[in-house]
DOTORTI-784534 format. One record per residue (C-alpha): residue number from 0; residue in one letter; x, y, z. Coordinates in steps of 0.05 Angstrom, whole numbers, plus 32768, in hexadecimal, padded with zeros to 4 digits. Each point is the difference from the previous one (the first is absolute). Example, Ala and Ser with C-alpha at 12.3 -4.5 7.8 and 13.67 -1.06 7.14 Angstrom:
REM DOTORTI-784534
    nr   rest      X      Y      Z
     0      A   80F6   7FA6   809C
     1      S   801B   8045   7FF3
This chain:
REM DOTORTI-784534
    nr   rest      X      Y      Z
     0      X   7DD5   7EBA   7B1D
     1      X   803C   7FFE   802F
     2      X   8034   7FCB   7FF1
     3      X   800D   7FC7   8031
     4      X   804A   8009   8011
     5      X   802D   7FDC   8030
     6      X   8044   801F   7FF5
     7      X   8016   803D   7FD7
     8      X   8045   8015   7FE8
     9      X   8002   804C   8000
    10      X   8031   802A   7FD8
    11      X   8015   802B   803B
    12      X   802C   803E   8005
    13      X   7FF4   8014   8049
    14      X   7FE2   8042   7FEA
    15      X   7FBC   801B   8013
    16      X   7FD8   7FDE   7FC9
    17      X   801A   7FB9   8006
    18      X   8003   8004   804D
    19      X   7FB6   8010   8000
    20      X   7FF2   7FCB   7FCB
    21      X   8022   7FCB   802B
    22      X   7FD2   800E   803C
    23      X   7FC4   800A   7FD2
    24      X   800A   7FBB   7FE1
    25      X   8001   7FDF   8044
    26      X   7FC1   8024   8017
    27      X   7FD9   7FFA   7FBF
    28      X   8011   7FB9   7FEB
    29      X   8013   7FE1   8043
    30      X   803D   7FE3   7FDE
    31      X   804A   7FF9   800E
    32      X   802D   8032   7FDC
    33      X   8048   7FF5   7FE9
    34      X   8025   8041   7FF1
    35      X   8033   8002   7FC7
    36      X   802F   803B   7FF2
    37      X   802E   8001   7FC4
    38      X   8042   8026   7FFF
    39      X   8006   8017   7FB8
    40      X   802D   803B   800E
    41      X   7FCF   8031   801E
    42      X   8036   8016   8032
    43      X   7FD0   7FFA   803B
    44      X   8013   7FE3   8043
    45      X   7FDF   7FBB   8003
    46      X   8019   7FE9   8044
    47      X   7FBF   8017   8021
    48      X   7FD3   7FDA   7FD0
    49      X   7FFF   7FBD   8026
    50      X   7FEF   801D   8044
    51      X   7FCD   8032   7FE6
    52      X   7FDB   7FCC   7FD6
    53      X   7FFE   7FCE   803A
    54      X   7FE9   8036   8030
    55      X   7FC8   8010   7FD0
    56      X   7FEA   7FB7   7FFD
    57      X   8029   7FDC   7FCB
    58      X   800C   7FB6   800E
    59      X   8040   8000   7FD7
    60      X   802C   8032   7FDC
    61      X   802D   7FFB   7FC4
    62      X   8032   8037   7FEE
    63      X   8025   7FEC   7FC1
    64      X   8039   8021   7FDB
    65      X   7FEC   7FFD   7FB7
    66      X   802F   8036   7FE5
    67      X   802C   7FD3   7FD5
    68      X   7FC6   7FD9   7FE5
    69      X   7FDB   8040   7FF0
    70      X   8038   801D   7FD6
    71      X   8018   7FC0   7FE0
    72      X   7FBD   7FDF   7FEF
    73      X   7FD2   803C   7FF6
    74      X   8026   8041   7FF3
    75      X   8036   7FE5   7FD2
    76      X   7FD0   7FD7   7FD4
    77      X   7FD7   803F   7FF5
    78      X   803D   802A   7FF1
    79      X   8018   7FCC   7FCD
    80      X   7FC1   8014   7FDC
    81      X   800B   804C   800B
    82      X   7FBA   7FFE   801F
    83      X   7FDF   8043   800B
    84      X   7FB6   8010   8009
    85      X   7FE3   8039   7FD6
    86      X   8045   8017   7FEE
    87      X   8013   8018   8046
    88      X   7FF3   7FD0   803A
    89      X   8036   7FCC   800F
    90      X   7FCF   7FD2   8025
    91      X   801F   8002   8046
    92      X   7FC1   7FEF   8027
    93      X   7FE4   7FD3   7FC9
    94      X   803D   7FD2   8002
    95      X   8000   7FF9   804C
    96      X   7FB8   7FE9   8009
    97      X   8004   7FBC   7FDE
    98      X   803D   7FED   8029
    99      X   7FDD   8014   8041
   100      X   7FC3   7FD8   7FEB
   101      X   8029   7FC3   7FED
   102      X   8023   7FFE   8044
   103      X   7FBD   800D   8023
   104      X   7FE3   7FC3   7FDD
   105      X   803D   7FD6   8013
   106      X   7FF5   8013   8048
   107      X   7FB6   7FEF   7FFA
   108      X   8013   7FBA   7FEA
   109      X   8032   7FF9   8039
   110      X   7FCD   8019   8033
   111      X   7FC7   7FD9   7FE1
   112      X   7FD9   8041   7FFB
   113      X   7FC1   8002   7FD6
   114      X   8001   804B   7FF2
   115      X   802D   803C   7FF1
   116      X   7FF5   804A   800B
   117      X   801F   8042   7FEA
   118      X   7FF9   804A   800F
   119      X   7FF5   801A   7FBA
   120      X   7FC5   802E   7FF4
   121      X   7FC6   7FF2   7FD1
   122      X   8015   8039   7FD2
   123      X   8047   7FEE   7FEE
   124      X   802A   7FD0   7FD8
   125      X   801F   7FDA   803A
   126      X   7FC0   7FDA   8011
   127      X   8001   7FE4   7FB9
   128      X   804A   7FF0   8001
   129      X   7FFB   7FDB   8042
   130      X   7FC1   7FD9   7FF0
   131      X   8012   7FEC   7FB9
   132      X   8041   7FE4   801C
   133      X   7FDB   7FDB   8038
   134      X   7FD0   7FDF   7FD0
   135      X   8037   7FEE   7FCF
   136      X   8022   7FD9   8038
   137      X   7FC2   7FE2   8021
   138      X   7FBD   8005   7FDA
   139      X   7FD9   7FEF   8040
   140      X   8021   8030   8031
   141      X   7FD1   802D   8029
   142      X   8011   804A   7FFD
   143      X   7FEC   8034   8033
   144      X   8007   8049   7FE9
   145      X   7FEA   8029   803D
   146      X   7FFE   8042   7FDA
   147      X   7FC8   7FE2   7FD6
   148      X   7FDA   7FE7   803C
   149      X   8006   802B   803E
   150      X   7FE4   8045   8012
   151      X   8042   801C   8018
   152      X   8003   802F   7FC5
   153      X   802C   8038   801C
   154      X   8043   8008   8023
   155      X   7FDF   801A   803E
   156      X   7FD3   7FC3   8003
   157      X   803D   7FD3   7FFB
   158      X   8022   8026   8038
   159      X   7FC2   7FFC   802C
   160      X   7FFE   7FB5   7FF5
   161      X   804A   7FFA   8011
   162      X   7FF9   8028   8041
   163      X   7FC2   7FD9   8014
   164      X   8027   7FBE   7FF9
   165      X   8041   8018   801F
   166      X   8026   7FFD   7FBE
   167      X   803B   8031   8004
   168      X   8002   8032   7FC6
   169      X   8031   8039   7FF5
   170      X   7FD7   8027   7FCC
   171      X   7FD4   8038   801B
   172      X   7FEF   8026   7FC0
   173      X   7FF2   7FED   7FB8
   174      X   8040   7FFA   7FD8
   175      X   8006   8033   7FC8
   176      X   800A   7FC5   7FCF
   177      X   8007   7FB4   8001
   178      X   8041   7FDD   7FEF
   179      X   8017   7FBC   7FEA
   180      X   804A   7FEE   8001
   181      X   802B   7FC6   7FEA
   182      X   8046   7FF6   7FE2
   183      X   7FE8   8018   7FBC
   184      X   7FDB   8040   8011
   185      X   7FD7   802C   802E
   186      X   7FBB   8016   7FEA
   187      X   7FD6   8039   801C
   188      X   7FB5   8006   7FF5
   189      X   7FC3   8023   801C
   190      X   7FF8   803A   802F
   191      X   8024   803E   7FE8
   192      X   8011   7FDD   7FBE
   193      X   7FB8   7FF6   7FEA
   194      X   8001   8043   7FDC
   195      X   8027   7FF0   7FC0
   196      X   800F   804B   7FF7
   197      X   8025   8005   8043
   198      X   804C   7FF8   8002
   199      X   8018   7FC9   8030
   200      X   8025   801F   803B
   201      X   804B   7FF5   7FFD
   202      X   8002   7FE9   8049
   203      X   7FD4   7FC5   7FEC
   204      X   8038   7FDC   7FDA
   205      X   8026   7FCB   8026
   206      X   8030   7FDC   7FD1
   207      X   8017   8039   7FD3
   208      X   8022   8043   8008
   209      X   7FE0   8038   7FD9
   210      X   8023   8007   7FBD
   211      X   800B   8049   8011
   212      X   8027   7FEC   803E
   213      X   8025   7FC5   7FE3
   214      X   804C   8003   7FF9
   215      X   801C   802F   7FCC
   216      X   8031   7FCB   7FE9
   217      X   7FE5   7FC6   7FD5
   218      X   8008   7FBA   801B
   219      X   8016   7FCB   7FCD
   220      X   7FF1   7FB7   800C
   221      X   8005   7FBE   7FDA
   222      X   7FCD   7FC8   8004
   223      X   8011   7FB9   7FEA
   224      X   7FC8   7FD4   7FE5
   225      X   7FFD   7FB5   7FF5
   226      X   7FC8   7FE6   7FD4
   227      X   7FD4   803C   800E
   228      X   800B   8005   804B
   229      X   802E   8032   8023
   230      X   8037   7FDD   8028
   231      X   8033   8036   8012
   232      X   8009   804B   800B
   233      X   8046   801B   7FF1
   234      X   801A   7FB8   7FFD
   235      X   7FE5   7FF1   8045
   236      X   7FD4   7FC2   7FFC
   237      X   7FC3   8002   802D
   238      X   7FC2   7FD6   800E
   239      X   7FC0   8019   7FDE
   240      X   7FE4   8023   803E
   241      X   8043   801F   8014
   242      X   800B   8018   7FB8
   243      X   7FBC   8022   7FFC
   244      X   8009   801F   8046
   245      X   8044   801C   7FEA
   246      X   7FE2   801D   7FC0
   247      X   7FC9   8020   802A
   248      X   8035   8024   8029
   249      X   8028   8016   7FC3
   250      X   7FC3   8016   7FD9
   251      X   7FE0   8020   803D
   252      X   803A   802F   800F
   253      X   7FFF   8017   7FB7
   254      X   7FB6   800E   7FFE
   255      X   7FF0   7FC7   7FD1
   256      X   7FBC   7FDE   7FFB
   257      X   7FC8   8030   8014
   258      X   7FBF   7FF9   7FDA
   259      X   7FBB   8021   8007
   260      X   7FCB   7FD7   7FDC
   261      X   7FB5   8000   7FF4
   262      X   7FF3   7FB6   7FF2
   263      X   7FC5   7FD5   7FEF
   264      X   7FEF   7FCE   8037
   265      X   7FE6   7FBB   7FEC
   266      X   7FBE   800D   8024
   267      X   7FF1   8039   7FD1
   268      X   8013   8042   8020
   269      X   803B   802E   7FF6
   270      X   802F   800D   803A
   271      X   803B   802D   800C
   272      X   803F   7FDF   801A
   273      X   8046   801C   800E
   274      X   8039   7FCF   7FFE
   275      X   804A   7FFB   8011
   276      X   8024   7FC8   7FDB
   277      X   8049   8015   7FFD
   278      X   8021   7FBC   7FF6
   279      X   7FCB   7FE6   7FD1
   280      X   8005   803E   7FD4
   281      X   804B   7FF6   7FF8
   282      X   7FF8   7FB5   7FF3
   283      X   7FCC   8008   7FCA
   284      X   802A   8034   7FDB
   285      X   803E   7FD6   8004
   286      X   7FDD   7FC0   7FEB
   287      X   7FE1   8020   7FC3
   288      X   8043   801D   7FEC
   289      X   8020   7FBB   8003
   290      X   7FC7   7FE2   7FD8
   291      X   800B   8033   7FC9
   292      X   8044   7FE0   7FF6
   293      X   7FEF   7FB7   8008
   294      X   7FB8   7FF3   7FE8
   295      X   7FEB   7FF1   7FB9
   296      X   7FD5   8038   7FE4
   297      X   7FC2   7FD6   7FF2
   298      X   8005   7FDB   8042
   299      X   8005   8043   8025
   300      X   7FC5   801E   7FDA
   301      X   7FD4   7FC3   800C
   302      X   8011   7FFF   804A
   303      X   7FF6   804B   8006
   304      X   7FBB   7FFA   7FE1
   305      X   7FED   7FD2   803A
   306      X   801A   802D   8039
   307      X   7FBE   8026   800A
   308      X   7FD8   7FBF   8004
   309      X   8033   7FDE   802D
   310      X   8003   803D   802F
   311      X   7FB4   8003   8002
   312      X   7FFD   7FB7   8016
   313      X   802D   8010   803B
   314      X   7FDC   8040   8012
   315      X   7FBC   7FDE   7FFE
   316      X   8017   7FC6   802B
   317      X   800A   7FC7   7FCF
   318      X   8047   7FED   8014
   319      X   7FEC   7FB7   8009
   320      X   7FD6   7FFE   7FC0
   321      X   8015   7FD2   7FC6
   322      X   8005   803A   7FCF
   323      X   8033   8024   802C
   324      X   8028   7FC0   8009
   325      X   7FFF   7FF3   7FB5
   326      X   8018   8046   7FF0
   327      X   8036   7FFA   8036
   328      X   801D   7FC3   7FDE
   329      X   8004   8024   7FBE
   330      X   801E   803E   8020
   331      X   8034   7FD8   8026
   332      X   8014   7FDD   7FC0
   333      X   8011   8044   7FE2
   334      X   8030   800E   8039
   335      X   8033   7FC9   7FF3
   336      X   802E   8031   7FDD
   337      X   7FF2   803D   802C
   338      X   8043   7FFE   8025
   339      X   8032   8039   8005
   340      X   800F   8042   8023
   341      X   7FDC   8043   7FFC
   342      X   801F   8041   8018
   343      X   7FD2   8037   8018
   344      X   8005   8048   8017
   345      X   7FD1   8014   8038
   346      X   7FF5   804B   8009
   347      X   7FC9   8028   8022
   348      X   7FC6   7FD1   7FEE
   349      X   801C   7FEB   7FBD
   350      X   8019   7FBB   7FED
   351      X   802B   8003   7FC1
   352      X   801E   7FC5   7FDB
   353      X   804A   800C   7FF4
   354      X   8014   7FBD   7FE2
   355      X   7FF0   7FB6   7FF9
   356      X   8029   7FC3   7FEE
   357      X   7FF3   7FB6   7FF8
   358      X   8021   7FC1   7FE5
   359      X   7FBB   7FF1   7FE3
   360      X   7FFD   8042   7FDA
   361      X   7FDF   8001   7FBC
   362      X   801C   8044   7FF2
   363      X   8035   7FFC   7FC9
   364      X   8026   8040   7FF1
   365      X   8014   7FE4   7FBB
   366      X   7FB7   8003   7FEB
   367      X   7FEB   803F   8025
   368      X   803A   802D   7FEF
   369      X   7FF7   803F   7FD6
   370      X   8047   7FF7   7FE8
   371      X   8015   7FD7   7FC4
   372      X   7FF0   7FB6   8009
   373      X   8002   7FBF   7FD7
   374      X   7FC8   7FD9   8022
   375      X   7FC2   8028   7FEC
   376      X   7FEE   8011   7FB8
   377      X   7FD8   8041   8002
   378      X   7FE5   7FF4   7FBA
   379      X   7FD8   7FC4   801B
   380      X   7FD5   8031   8027
   381      X   7FDF   8016   7FBF
   382      X   7FDF   7FBC   7FF4
   383      X   7FED   7FFB   8049
   384      X   7FDD   8043   7FFD
   385      X   7FDD   7FF2   7FBE
   386      X   7FE4   7FBE   8019
   387      X   7FE6   8020   803F
   388      X   7FE2   8038   7FD8
   389      X   7FDC   7FD2   7FCF
   390      X   7FBD   7FFE   8024
   391      X   8003   804B   800B
   392      X   800C   800C   7FB6
   393      X   7FC8   7FD1   7FEC
   394      X   7FD0   8022   8030
   395      X   800F   8044   7FE2
   396      X   7FFC   7FE7   7FB9
   397      X   7FBB   7FE1   800D
   398      X   7FE7   8042   801E
   399      X   801B   8027   7FC4
   400      X   7FE2   7FD3   7FCB
């Protein structure tokens, strides 16, 4: 049964899909549509958004710069946890969706809208991420997901609809793959990438130089951290968004951050994705290096045991869930001593740790040295080993008796 809707806030990019959705919502539901576009570092020209949305029928348009909030409140918290999904994916799209949904719901409240809409398909993860976020903010919100309702099930059908309604589109042929970009990454999926045996074409990559073509001279940088967050590159202090953008440039020219992954979607299928995450790859390596110096062993091991679960929560769309918020508090508490400087060498796709230092360091050369020392009695290790071996000895004695 079709919902009764008066006003909808649409997550709008100005591309073919969301332009068609905007007009389709008006025709199908007889409602007003407010278009909302978020700038999260996708490097697209957004000046045309307002005029295009209004010409397509939107009663109001919001174009919001969310770059600083995205990096400070979503990317950095995840990187304090060293979050990574299935050992490879640095969660670029996953981290952006809850922020877009949150701002969309804020606009819905401002506009007194009774529904929200998005352009995610019924096969992917994004529909889940958007809608779990919507419901976490307003349990009664109405959600319209056109890809689960309409019969416009092909790119040509969308283009026919657009031409019929006078919606300007620039695309004429199916793209060889679909992309999603923000300040953390670019992802490529579908089309020519659907065969997991095929090698991604080098001309596809946007952020990174091929490692083969990267400079022959290594680039050395230093990153300063304060309580788990990066604050400066080579002693230049930058805002979160500017810092990540600068690391993207540095990593990109050195071929850092390419990944080709077959991942498990939340809805149950496997999908192949190719990613470029140059700045994020450098940040994660540097952060882990500093933690090796400043975190207690058992605290680190306990936190590390939770990384797969924490990352899965974000990938599945549970950013606003109580379990993610609880884990975040614990993770953030581990970061109070993670301050210092890490030096890295970037060379042809490789990111090598050269050094790390911190006033919070737990590393003590007097204990660790292989030279003569007066602070560690090596004979004490015998009792330590015998006590830890006790259950192993008993087990063997019982089997032998």
